[in-house]
C-alpha positions, 0 to 999 in steps of 0.5 A, a space after each residue: 204729432 204721435 205721442 206714443 213711441 212704443 208699447 213697453 209692457 202689459 201688466 197682469 195682476 195675479 195671485 200666484 206669481 210663481 204659477 203665472 211666471 212658470 206658465 209664461 216661461 213654458 210658452 218660451 218667454 224669458 225672465 227679464 227681472 223681478 223686484 218688490 215695489 212699495 212706498 208712497 211713490 207706487 201708492 200715488 201711481 196706482 191710487 191705492 194705499 200701503 201697496 206692497 207688490 212683487 213684480 216679475 217681468 217676462 219678455 219675448 225672445 226678441 225683446 219686442 214684447 213684455 209682460 209685467 206680472 204682479 202679485 199685490 200683497 197689500 192691499 189684497 184683492 178680496 174677490 179673486 180671479 174671474 175666468 171671464 168669457 172671451 167677449 167680456 169688456 176690457 183687455 181680454 187676451 194676449 196674443 203670441 206668434 209661435 212656432 209649433 202650436 200643436 206641440 205647445 198646446 199638447 205640453 200645456 194640456 199636459 200641465 192642466 191648461 185647457 183650450 177655450 175653444 178649438 185650434 182653428 185655421 184662418 184662411 190658410 194664413 194662421 192656426 189660432 187658438 185661445 188657451 186659458 192660463 193660470 187665474 183665467 188669463 186667456 192667451 191666444 197662440 198664432 202660428 203663421 202657416 201662410 208662408 209655410 210649405 204646403 202640408 
């Protein structure tokens, strides 16, 4: 009997909520909503005391994928973001299927974001790349080239 019905969202903790939100909106995600959470109920869920966090939810245009971007005001992270390598253990990247990968990469580079490696074709099926967003977040972009007309 399957227990998981669907993936609802992935949570990403950030220090600069505005910059992270703008980055994902620039990728084409849409803002779904925003709120502030605090109180005993959230303390009990996350296992921390005196939590106060601002949350923005962004979603893909078709609504199939969501990110919950959260900025914890209390308790604050004292270590700051770590720009980890792609092979570090744990959740390391988020992949979005996109159209116009080159244009997206050019636009993001113009805003100061850099590729982790290079844009690479994979077996004539996808063009892929990792780009490092705000606070070290790695986003993989994949453009379907397998069903596209030959170039």
